[in-house]
N, C-alpha and C positions, 0 to 999 in steps of 0.2 A: 347527452353524446352519441345522438343520432345526428343530431342539428350542426356541428360540427364540419368544417369544411375537410376536404381530401387529407390535406397534411396536416391540419391542426388532428382529424382524427385520429391519424394513425400517432402521434404524438399523446393525444388525449387515452388513446390506448395506452399506452406506458405509463404516463402520469399515473394513471387510475391504478395501475399495477402495482407503483410503484409507493404510490398514497393509501389504495384504500382496501387493499390485501392486511387479514388480519394476521400479528406478529405468530410466527410456528410455535415460540413457546408461550403456555398460558400463567403467567403470574400468580406464584402459590400466595402471595399475601403476606405478611410481615408475622412476624411470631410475636405472642405476649411476650414471651420470656425466654429471647436467644439463648445460645449456647454456642459455645463455638465446635463445639463435636458434632452437632446435629444442625446446625444452621450454618455459622460461619467457614465452617473447612470447604463445604461442598463448592460454596461460591470462590472462596482461593483458588482451591485446586480449577475449577472452569477459566476462569478470566485472571488468575495472578498468579499461579504458578510457573508459569511457564517461563517469567523472569525472575519469579522469588521462591530460589530454591539453592541448596549448597552448588560453588562453582558454575554459578550462572552469572547474570550480568547486572541484577539487583545488587543492591547494597546490603541487604538483608532478606534470609531466608522465612517465609510463613506457612511451609508446610508442617508444623505442629504446633500447639498451643503455648506451650516453653518459648518455641522461637515467635510468636507474632503478640502476645502478652503488652512484653514492654515495649513496643512500638504502638498501643492502642490509640494513644491522643495522635499522632501524626496520623495514622492509618483512619482517623474518622477527619480530621482536617483536609486530607488527600482526599479519599475518598466523595465527601460532601462535596468537596469544589470541580468534581470530576475533573482533578489532574488523574486521577490514575484507576482505572485502568488507563494508559495513554488513548483517547479517542476522540478527535478533536473539531469531527465535523457537524455543523450546527445544526443540532436535533428539532430545530424549530420550520427550517427548510429546507428543499432538496427533498432526491430519493433518500429514506432510512431503512432501506431494507439491503443487508451485503451476507456476504458471505461467510465473512473474516470477522464479524462484528464483538469485540473484544469488549463494549462500555457495559457498564453497570445497569441493570432495569431501576427504577424511580422504589421498587420492593427493596431489591438487594440494598443499595446505599441505605434505605431505613431501618433494614435490617441490621447492618455493620453499626450504623450510628445510632442505632436503638441498644445493641449487646455491649457497647463501647458508654452508654450513658450508664447501663443499669450493672455496671460494674467487670464489664466484662469475663465474664465468667467459665468454666469452664464445661460444666455439663457433665453426664454421664460416658465415663470412657468406652463402652459399649455401644453410643452412638457412631460414632467418630468412625468415617466411610474407610473404606481397605485405600490407602497410598495409594499412589498413580505414579505411574510407570513411568519415568520421561527416556527418553534417548541419551545414552550418553551426549553431551556436549560437542565433543569432535563428532558424533555419529551423522547420518544423512535422515534426515526428516521424512523424505516423504518415502524411500526406499520399501519399504514396506506394505505402502497402497498401491505397490506392483507386486507386490511378493516378490523384491529382491534384497539383497541384503546391501546393494548400492548404485548408483546410475549407470545406465548403460555406457559413457564417456565422462572420463573427466580430465578436463584440460584445466592445466596448472599454468597460472603464471609464473616466469621464469623468479628467483627467488632476489627480496632487496632487505638491506640490512638498514635500520633507521638508528642513526646515532644518537645515544644519549646529547640532549641539550640541543641540536638542528632541529633546524626550521621545518615546517611542513613540506614533502617532498609529495610531486606529481611522478610515479611509477607505471612508462605504457609502453611494455614490450608487447609483441605482436607473437602468437602462436600459431602454429598448423593443429588444427584439428584431426589431421591423416583419414577424413575422409574422401571414399572413393565411390561413394553412390548417393544421391538422394536423401535424406531421412526427413523423416518429421515429430519433432517435437512437443510431447504430449504434458512434461513438467520440466522446471529449470531451479535450482539451487544453489545459492552462494555462501562461502564461508570463509576467514578466515584459515590458514593451514591448522593454526599453534592457538591456544588457550593467551599465550601473551597477544600474538599476534590481533586479537582482538581490542587489545587497548590501544592499539596504533592505528588501526584500520579504518578511517572514517566514513568513507563510501570506495565504491568499486561500479565502475561501468565498464561492461561488456561488450563492444561491437565488434558485429558479425560481418565479417569483410568476404563479399563472393563478385561474383560475375551476377547480377540482377536483368533477369527481361520483363518482370513485371514488372510494369510503373506505379504501382502503387506502393511496392517496397524498391526504390531506387534508392540507391545508397548516396549520402552528399561527398561531397570531393572536396579534397584543402585547394590552399591558393596554389599548388601546384597539380589540379589537376588530378592529385590520386586519391581512388578509391578509399575512403577510409567509413565507410563499414556504417550501417545502420542500426539501431540499439538495438540491442539482444536483450539485455536483461542488465538493470542499478540494484546495488545492494547497498543499504544502507543499517545502522542501529532501526528496530523495529521491523524488519522483513527476516525472511527466511529463504523465498523463494515467491514461485509461481506454477498454477497450474493450470489448464488449458480448460477451455469450454469443453463439454460434450461436443466429437465431431470438429474440433475445433485447434489447430495448431500452428507452432512454425518451422517451417522451411528452410532444412541446410543442404546447403551443395555440392559435389565435387572440389573438393580442393578448395575449403572453407578455413577463413584463418580467425579467430578472434584476437581482437583488438581491447588491450586490459587499459584502463586508465582508473589509477588505485591514487588515491589523497590518505600520507599518512600522516599519521599530526606529529608532535613533539613529547618525545620520552625522556623519563629519567635515566634510562639504560639502555644500552644498546639489545635489540631486540634485530631477528633478521625474521623473515617469513615471506609468502608468498600466499596468493588465492586460489580457492580451488572452483571453478565451476562443471557441476554438477549437469548431464543432461540427460533426462528419461526419452527415451523414441516411442512411438507406436512401434506393434510388431510388423516387420519386413511386410507388405501386402497389403497391410493395413493405413492406409491414408482418410484423414482423416476430409471433410467435404470444403471444411473453410479455412483460409490465412490467416493467422493473427499478425498484426505489427505492432510494435511499442513505437510511439512518438512521442518527440520531445516539442509541445505545445506553448508557446513561449507568452508569457506575461508581460512581457515588454520585449525593446530591442535593448541592447549594451549599453549605448551611448544615452537611452533614458531613464537607465540607473547611476541618478546623479541626487544623490539626496542630500540637501541640506541639513547643517547640525539642524538641532531641537526641531524635530518637522516631521512629519505623519504626509507620505506620499504613497498614490494610488496610478498604478499603469496599469495599461489593459496591451493584451495580444489576439493577433486571428490567425483559426485554421483552418482552410477549407474543406471538406470532404468532398474527393472527386466519386466516391463511391456509395450505396447505400452503406448503413454503416451499422454494428450491434458495438456500443461504448462497453466494455468489459471492465474497467477500473480506473481508478484517478489518483496520483500521488501527488501534491504541492511539491516542489523542491523550495526553498531558500536558505538564507544564510541566519545570522544572529540576530538582525532588523526584521526581518518576517513577520508577520501581526497576523495576515490571514489572506487566503484565496481563494475566487469560489471561479468554479465552468460551467456557463450557460452556453443551450444551445440557439444559434438565431434558427428559426428554419426558411425555407424559399417562401411560404406567405409572409415572412414578416416579424413572427410570435416570437418570442425571448422567454425563454422558462428557464428558470435557476434546475440545475443537476444536483451540484453537490458545493457545500460552501464552508470551505474549513474556516472556522472567527477565530478558535486559539491555536493557531499553527505555531510549534514546539520542536529548534532545531534539536532538540536530543532525540525526538522519534520519529523516524520517515515513515509514518504508516502509509500504505496502500490499500486504496478502499477500495473492495473487490465485489460487484454490483450481484445482487442476487440474482438466478438467473432468471426471473422473474419481472425484476428490477431494470437489469442493465437496459441503459436507453438504445431504442429504436429510430436511426435519422435516417430521413431520404439523403441521397445525393445533393450535393448544394449547400447542405446544412453548414453555416460557422459556427465553430465553434470559440466562445468567447472565454479569455484565463484573463480574469482581474485579478490584479494582485496589491496589498498593502503592504508599505516599508515604517518600521516605526523608530527613527532617529530621535528618543526624547527621554526625559529621566523616569519615566513608567515604563518601560520599556527596562526590566531587570538585568535581564542579559544583554545591554548594550554595554559594547566597551568603551567608546567613548562619544557620546551624546553632544559633544563640541567640534566633531570633525565633518566633513564632506565626505559621502561614501558612495564610492563608483562599481561598476562590473568589476570583476574578479574572479578568481577560484579559489584564495585564500578565505580562510573561515570569516575572518574582520572584513572582509568585499562581500559584494551581494551580486544577487542573481532572482531571477523572479519566473519558472518555468515548471508545468506540470506534467508529467511521466503518465502518460495516457496508451492503455493498449486500446488497440480498434479491430474488432474481424467485420473485413469487407463480405457484403452480402450480393449477389445477383437479383438482378430486378424480380425475378421469380419466387427466390428465395427469400427476399426482403418481404414479400406478398406473404408469404405463408405464414412466416414470421408473426406476420402483424394478424392475420387469420388465427394463428393460435392461442394468441393474447388476448384478442376480441372473445374467444370461445371459452378460456379460461374466467375473464370476468362477468361473460354472462352467468358461467357455471357456479360462482362462488356468489355472484347475487343472488340466482335462483336458491341455492342453502342458507344464505342470511335471509330471505324472507321466508324460509319455512322453519326457520325456528323462531320468529320473531309470533 
């Protein structure tokens, strides 16, 4: 570490934390004779029940032995192949510490497989942990975190009716927020307003339309010069929302509007729904020091999304950081031909480092990978973010609608696109240096502790 150059030393400190710090949880090992009540139920509660419970989005609940036992063989196959829980980051490269990691550890996978191989025994009912209490499916997930029953502000898109058998539709209303003063946002979540609405809401992008003075958060304009807003948040299956890192937030200004861009998919019945954007503010007078911005970092330009039949094609895109930055999260976005996507950092020194690589992209699950506090990359001004996307338009892609057609850029599910949603917190030089020194101090403390334990 001492021999590295200035920029490499900065990034080396980040990488050392990303790769070298021990995992927070210590593996308990694999029991000789695992049972559902003692060994499997706790795993399912921690990693599976968020989706696999009554009236949630998974096809079957797994909260009891009676519910789980008929699916034992299917569970084994999906777990052993790491298809479930959905977590598509390659575990052999890049940063591996995340705040929202729902993947199973090797020991957890081995325990589940062993349980099934040994006959999937129930076990002693006394060993069953208390049932986990989940919020109502239409409840707000973050409200309790802030001692509230609902968000501080709820902005609703205007209702839309998707007719039975109709083609995919994009609904783009613009809604006033009613804000009369600047407010800092500490958390955001989005939900379709009804349970039926979840069946047709493919994704929803919310743009924050306001007059910006900060050049790092300037909004794009359309062909007519109209402000189309910067991305506030994007919701898709697999996401709930975003919680800002301590002392950072998103800034909403007086007169701000929300531009909704909602993709409704086909249905076999008429469904009327709207999307609700829940916003949690910092208390008045409590302003975070750092501003966070959600960027769409392209893995290509639209003209390059031109994929021949029976072909795997790679494309690349680049985004320059105009200020020192902490990368908060990474979420690939592609459609049915999406195969993989990587996010790399090219430092001003020329060093190229892999941050994250989603090696098995799954269109059904739009995971946002939120870096742990000690692993979130700290990057100097001038760093180039390199996004590489791979599309698989062959028969090897099991969800490919038709490998014998050319595929171009477009909003439809059968079209393609390639970009990464990347949350960025910008840091002035003084704050950036302080963050680097804090990381180095933690590395040194960790190394000292490890040496004392040897």
